[in-house]
C-alpha positions in Angstrom: 51.8 111.1 -120.0 50.4 108.0 -119.9 48.7 107.3 -116.5 47.0 111.0 -117.1 45.2 109.6 -120.4 44.3 106.2 -118.3 42.5 108.8 -115.5 40.7 111.4 -118.4 39.3 108.1 -120.2 38.1 106.7 -116.6 36.8 110.2 -115.6 35.3 110.1 -119.4 33.4 106.5 -118.5 32.1 107.4 -115.3 30.8 111.1 -117.3 29.0 108.5 -119.9 27.5 106.4 -117.0 26.0 109.1 -115.1 24.5 110.3 -118.0 23.0 107.2 -119.3 21.6 106.6 -115.9 20.0 110.5 -116.5 18.3 109.9 -119.8 16.7 105.9 -118.3 15.3 107.9 -115.2 14.1 110.6 -118.2 12.2 107.7 -120.2 11.0 106.6 -116.9 9.5 110.1 -115.8 7.8 110.2 -119.1 6.4 106.0 -118.7 4.8 107.3 -115.2 3.8 110.9 -116.2 1.8 109.2 -119.2 0.2 107.3 -116.7 -0.5 110.5 -114.0 -2.1 112.2 -117.3 -4.3 109.0 -117.9 -5.3 109.0 -114.4 -6.0 112.7 -113.8 -8.2 112.3 -117.5 -10.5 109.7 -115.6 -10.1 111.1 -112.0 -12.2 114.3 -113.1 -14.8 112.4 -115.2 -15.5 110.0 -112.7 -14.6 111.5 -109.4 -17.4 110.9 -107.0 -16.3 106.5 -107.9 -12.8 107.5 -107.5 -13.6 109.2 -103.9 -15.7 106.2 -103.1 -12.9 103.4 -104.3 -10.2 105.3 -101.9 -12.0 104.6 -99.3 -11.7 100.8 -99.6 -7.4 101.6 -99.2 -5.7 101.3 -96.3 -4.2 104.6 -95.9 -2.4 103.9 -92.6 -0.4 101.0 -94.9 -0.1 103.7 -97.4 1.4 106.1 -95.3 3.8 103.3 -93.7 4.8 102.7 -96.9 6.2 106.3 -97.8 8.2 106.8 -94.8 9.7 103.4 -95.3 10.4 104.9 -98.8 11.7 108.6 -97.8 13.9 106.9 -94.7 15.2 104.0 -97.4 16.3 107.1 -99.6 18.1 108.5 -96.8 20.2 105.9 -96.1 21.2 105.0 -99.7 22.5 108.5 -99.4 24.3 108.6 -96.5 26.4 104.9 -98.2 27.4 107.0 -100.3 28.6 110.0 -98.5 30.4 106.8 -95.8 32.3 105.5 -99.2 33.2 108.3 -99.7 34.8 108.7 -97.0 36.5 106.0 -96.9 34.0 103.8 -94.6 33.0 100.7 -96.7 31.7 98.8 -93.2 29.3 101.5 -93.0 28.5 102.3 -96.7 27.8 98.4 -96.7 25.3 98.7 -93.6 23.2 101.4 -95.2 22.5 99.3 -98.3 21.8 96.3 -96.4 19.4 98.9 -94.3 18.1 100.5 -97.6 17.5 96.6 -99.5 15.6 95.6 -95.7 13.6 98.8 -96.4 12.6 97.8 -99.6 11.7 94.4 -98.4 9.5 95.6 -95.2 7.4 97.6 -98.9 7.3 94.9 -100.8 6.1 93.2 -97.4 3.4 95.1 -96.4 2.3 95.3 -100.4 2.2 91.8 -100.4 -0.6 91.9 -97.4 -2.7 95.1 -98.5 -2.8 93.1 -102.1 -4.0 90.4 -100.3 -6.6 91.9 -98.4 -8.5 92.7 -101.5 -7.8 89.9 -103.3 -9.2 87.7 -100.6 -12.4 89.7 -101.3 -12.3 89.7 -105.1 -11.8 92.9 -105.5 -9.2 93.1 -107.9 -9.9 93.1 -112.5 -12.0 90.3 -113.9 -13.7 89.3 -111.0 -17.7 89.5 -111.0 -17.5 91.8 -108.0 -15.6 94.1 -109.9 -17.9 93.6 -112.9 -20.8 94.8 -110.2 -19.2 97.9 -109.4 -19.9 101.5 -111.4 -17.7 101.4 -114.0 -15.6 104.4 -112.2 -14.8 102.4 -109.6 -13.4 99.9 -111.7 -11.3 101.9 -113.6 -9.9 102.9 -109.9 -8.5 99.4 -108.9 -7.4 99.0 -112.8 -5.2 101.8 -112.6 -4.1 100.9 -108.7 -2.9 97.6 -109.4 -1.2 98.5 -112.5 0.7 101.9 -111.5 1.5 100.2 -107.9 2.3 97.1 -109.2 4.4 98.7 -111.5 6.2 100.6 -109.0 6.3 97.3 -107.0 8.2 95.8 -110.0 10.5 98.9 -109.6 11.6 98.5 -106.5 12.4 94.7 -107.3 14.6 95.7 -109.9 16.0 98.2 -107.8 17.2 96.0 -104.8 18.6 93.9 -107.9 20.9 96.1 -108.9 21.6 97.6 -104.7 22.2 93.7 -104.1 24.6 93.9 -107.0 26.6 97.6 -105.4 26.9 95.9 -102.1 28.6 92.9 -103.5 30.8 95.5 -105.7 31.6 97.9 -102.6 32.2 94.0 -100.4 34.6 92.7 -103.0 36.6 96.8 -103.1 35.3 97.0 -106.7 33.6 100.0 -105.8 35.2 102.1 -102.9 36.3 105.6 -102.3 37.7 106.0 -105.4 35.4 104.1 -108.0 31.4 104.8 -106.5 29.3 105.7 -109.7 27.6 102.3 -109.6 26.6 103.4 -106.3 25.8 106.8 -107.2 23.8 105.7 -110.4 22.2 102.9 -108.0 21.3 105.2 -105.4 19.7 107.8 -108.2 17.1 104.7 -109.3 15.9 104.5 -105.4 15.5 108.0 -105.5 13.2 107.8 -108.9 11.5 104.6 -107.1 10.7 106.8 -104.1 9.8 109.8 -105.9 6.9 107.9 -108.0 5.9 106.7 -104.5 5.4 110.7 -103.5 3.0 110.9 -106.2 1.7 107.6 -106.1 0.6 108.0 -102.4 -1.5 111.2 -102.4 -3.4 109.9 -106.2 -4.6 106.7 -104.1 -4.8 106.9 -100.4 -5.6 110.6 -100.0 -8.3 111.4 -103.0 -10.9 113.9 -101.4 
């Protein structure tokens, strides 16, 4: 009876952890949903300026980063399956691959931002002040929203690094893998947000 109660408590803890993660994801969706609404309002008001500004972005880099994140979502999902089947080493390798893709994404974003900053194409510069109001709004939203997304990437990398350590130590295993599932859920959220950001900024027609 005592053993059954222990398993019941663990099950309740797992449910609570999952529920907490879903609530957190919901609040994040509200945050970015609000930003998407702001973007939609300004895009409707300054459609021509937004269209002109979008041509200053590198669609190739944006597409590459989209592919990178989609693959990383696949690898983190595969890591859960591997752990469930008792293959801890494979699960760990897949988590490391996910972290590698996340790092590559940030490197691409660093060079993309760096190229624009080199030409003073960022808020607060004299060049930005000389642009039309709609163009200024576009790049202000671009830096804020993609910067916020990059911050979420970094947080996700920290979470997955902790997950990898726990998998390595055996604290996350085939019987207890909720932390890995929650980390994967957060990573899927990061990918989902980018899937909306990519067409909004890079594929404006």
